[in-house]
Structure formats: structure tokens, C-alpha cells
C-alpha positions as CSV (number, residue, x, y, z in Angstrom):
1,M,64.0,41.5,205.9
2,I,62.5,40.0,202.7
3,K,60.1,37.2,203.5
4,N,60.5,34.0,201.5
5,N,56.8,33.9,200.7
6,L,57.0,37.0,198.4
7,K,56.2,36.2,194.8
8,I,58.5,38.7,193.0
9,S,58.5,39.1,189.3
10,P,61.7,37.8,187.7
11,L,61.9,41.0,185.6
12,I,61.9,43.1,188.8
13,K,64.8,41.0,190.1
14,Q,66.6,41.3,186.8
15,F,66.2,45.1,186.2
16,K,66.2,46.6,189.7
17,S,70.0,46.8,189.7
18,L,69.9,49.0,186.5
19,A,67.8,51.7,188.2
20,P,69.4,54.3,190.5
21,R,68.1,54.0,194.0
22,G,65.4,56.6,194.5
23,N,61.7,56.5,194.0
24,A,59.8,53.5,192.6
25,L,56.3,53.3,191.4
26,D,54.3,50.0,191.5
27,I,51.2,50.4,189.4
28,G,48.4,48.0,190.5
29,A,50.4,46.6,193.5
30,G,48.0,43.9,194.4
31,R,49.3,42.1,197.6
32,G,52.4,44.3,197.4
33,D,55.1,41.6,196.8
34,N,57.0,43.6,194.2
35,A,56.6,46.8,196.1
36,L,57.8,45.3,199.3
37,Y,60.8,43.7,197.5
38,L,61.7,47.1,195.9
39,A,61.5,48.8,199.3
40,E,63.8,46.1,200.7
41,C,66.2,46.9,197.9
42,G,66.4,50.5,199.0
43,F,63.8,52.2,196.9
44,N,61.2,54.7,198.2
45,V,58.1,52.9,196.9
46,T,54.7,54.3,196.0
47,A,52.3,51.4,195.5
48,L,49.1,52.2,193.6
49,E,46.2,50.0,194.3
50,I,42.5,50.4,194.1
51,K,41.3,47.4,196.1
52,K,41.0,48.2,199.8
53,M,41.6,44.6,200.9
54,F,45.0,44.7,199.2
55,I,45.8,48.2,200.6
56,N,45.2,46.9,204.1
57,E,47.2,43.8,203.5
58,I,50.2,45.8,202.3
59,A,49.9,48.1,205.3
60,D,49.9,45.2,207.7
61,R,52.9,43.6,205.9
62,V,55.0,46.8,206.1
63,K,53.8,47.9,209.5
64,N,56.9,46.8,211.5
65,S,59.4,47.5,208.8
66,E,61.7,50.4,208.3
67,N,61.2,50.3,204.6
68,K,59.9,53.4,202.8
69,L,56.6,52.3,201.2
70,E,53.6,54.4,200.7
71,V,50.3,52.9,199.6
72,V,48.0,55.1,197.6
73,C,44.3,54.0,197.1
74,I,43.8,55.2,193.5
75,D,42.8,54.0,190.1
76,Y,46.1,54.2,188.2
77,K,44.3,55.9,185.4
78,K,43.9,59.0,187.6
79,Y,47.5,59.1,188.9
80,E,49.8,61.6,187.3
81,I,53.2,60.0,186.5
82,K,56.1,62.4,186.9
83,K,59.8,61.6,186.1
84,D,61.2,63.1,189.3
85,R,58.9,60.8,191.3
86,S,60.1,57.5,189.8
87,A,63.5,56.0,189.0
88,F,61.7,52.6,188.5
89,I,58.2,51.9,187.3
90,S,56.6,48.5,187.5
91,A,53.1,47.4,186.4
92,F,52.8,43.6,186.7
93,N,49.4,41.9,186.6
94,S,47.6,45.2,186.5
95,L,47.5,46.6,182.9
96,N,46.2,43.3,181.5
97,Y,42.9,44.2,183.2
98,S,42.7,47.5,181.4
99,S,40.9,48.3,178.2
100,K,43.0,48.6,175.2
101,A,42.6,52.4,175.3
102,D,43.6,52.6,179.0
103,F,46.6,50.3,178.4
104,Y,48.0,52.5,175.6
105,K,47.3,55.7,177.6
106,I,49.4,54.6,180.6
107,I,52.2,53.3,178.3
108,N,52.1,56.7,176.4
109,D,52.1,58.6,179.7
110,I,55.3,56.7,180.8
111,I,57.0,57.3,177.5
112,K,56.1,61.0,177.5
113,V,57.7,61.4,181.0
114,W,60.8,59.2,180.4
115,F,61.4,59.9,176.7
116,P,60.0,63.3,175.9
117,E,62.0,63.5,172.7
118,V,59.8,60.8,171.2
119,Y,56.9,63.3,171.4
120,A,59.0,66.4,170.4
């Protein structure tokens, strides 16, 4: 059950219904509010987070839940994005901490996976 104390991005709420249920990727998950919400909505979520304290918090929050949520301790810049792994990708409050070069790299990686014709 979704807890009332989750701070979910309004854009996640707005666009989750447009994505087919399947895998979701939350880049820079932080405390995991968006990842937990997506899991409650039926997605199999992979939450990428580099800070151990947040990873532990997400693990504690999802411990007694039947939701499918995997937390991966990784710098998102080292994670390989593949289309077959993600029907929904979110990156709230994470990319703004990136350098300009890293920001454009992750955006280009997403575009290459989802819209390969752009790079054809």
C-alpha cells in the first residue's frame, strides 16, 4: 500500500499511465519515493542510487512489501541503459547534480536506446 508520506513527482503521476507495465528505471532514486510509487503501480523497478544511506532506507521501506523493486548501488554514469529493461525511465533530482557533459551523456544514452533512428 502506498504510504501518504511519499513525495511523488507530479510528472510521474501524470505519465505512468502512458507506459506499458513492465520494467521501470529510477535514476538517482534518493529515498525511493518515486521508485516505491512505480512499484505500487505495477512496475518492476530498478532504483539506481549511489548513497548507501538511501539504499538502506529504500530496502527498509520495501522489506515487508510484495512490490518488485531492486535497488542497485551504482553511479548512474556506469549503468548501461537497455530498452528491453525499461518501459519507464525517471531521473528526478539526480541529473541536476551532474556535470554538463554527464547530463548530456545520459540523455543521449536514453535517446539512443529509445529512438535509435535519431542516430541512424
